[in-house]
Structures are given as C-alpha cells and as structure tokens.
C-alpha positions as CSV (number, residue, x, y, z in Angstrom):
1,M,-8.0,1.3,18.2
2,E,-8.8,-1.4,15.6
3,K,-9.0,1.2,12.9
4,E,-5.7,2.7,13.8
5,F,-4.0,-0.8,13.8
6,L,-5.4,-1.7,10.4
7,D,-4.5,1.7,8.9
8,F,-0.9,1.1,10.1
9,I,-0.9,-2.4,8.7
10,F,-2.2,-1.3,5.2
11,K,0.1,1.7,5.1
12,N,3.2,-0.2,5.9
13,S,2.6,-3.2,3.8
14,Q,2.2,-1.8,0.3
15,S,4.6,-4.2,-1.4
16,K,4.2,-7.1,1.1
17,M,1.8,-9.9,1.6
18,V,-0.1,-9.7,4.8
19,L,-2.4,-12.4,6.2
20,I,-5.2,-11.1,8.4
21,I,-7.5,-13.7,10.1
22,T,-10.6,-12.1,11.5
23,H,-14.2,-12.6,12.4
24,R,-14.9,-8.9,12.1
25,M,-16.1,-8.4,8.6
26,S,-15.5,-4.6,8.5
27,S,-11.7,-5.3,8.9
28,V,-11.4,-6.7,5.4
29,K,-13.1,-3.9,3.3
30,Q,-9.6,-2.7,2.2
31,T,-8.0,-6.1,1.4
32,D,-7.2,-7.3,-2.2
33,E,-8.5,-10.9,-1.6
34,I,-10.9,-12.3,0.9
35,I,-11.2,-16.1,1.5
36,V,-14.2,-17.3,3.4
37,L,-13.9,-20.7,5.1
38,D,-16.7,-22.7,6.7
39,Q,-15.8,-25.7,8.7
40,G,-12.3,-25.8,7.1
41,K,-13.7,-25.7,3.5
42,L,-13.3,-22.8,1.0
43,I,-16.7,-21.4,0.5
44,E,-16.0,-18.0,-1.3
45,Q,-13.2,-16.0,-2.5
46,G,-12.9,-12.5,-4.0
47,D,-12.6,-8.9,-3.0
48,F,-15.1,-7.1,-0.8
49,E,-17.3,-5.7,-3.6
50,T,-17.4,-9.0,-5.5
51,L,-18.5,-11.0,-2.4
52,M,-21.1,-8.5,-1.4
53,K,-22.6,-8.6,-4.9
54,K,-22.7,-12.4,-4.8
55,Q,-24.8,-12.3,-1.6
56,G,-23.4,-15.5,-0.3
57,L,-22.1,-16.4,3.2
58,F,-19.8,-13.4,3.4
59,Y,-22.6,-11.1,2.6
60,E,-24.9,-12.7,5.3
61,L,-22.1,-12.6,8.0
62,F,-21.4,-8.9,7.1
63,L,-25.0,-7.9,7.4
64,K,-25.4,-9.7,10.7
65,Q,-22.5,-7.7,12.1
66,Q,-24.0,-4.4,11.1
67,Y,-26.8,-4.7,13.7
C-alpha cells in the first residue's frame, strides 16, 4: 500500500514541490533532495546516492531498517 501511495505521489507531482516527512528510509529513494534532521538540527542534505556514499547518519539509519 505504501508503494502504491508513493508511486501515485511521484507520478502526479512532476512539476510540483512535495514535502514528504517520514521515518521510513526506503520511502525517499526516488526524491530529488533529502534533508536529515537530528534533534532539530540539519545534519545532512543531498540525494539518495550522495547520502549513501557519504556513509553518515542517513546511511546508518537506512542500513538499520534493512534488517
């Protein structure tokens, strides 16, 4: 159900800005920009590939959710 919802959002928002707030890291793979906050402070910012290569907080959280 989540996948269908996200597919609908991405398909119908091609020329619009959409803000997605989530704790499910897999939900943001298709987004243009990811902003990682920790206790209200900006920790990291970038697209999925960039943040995974950086191996920072986003990377750690993503790996934890894979198991």
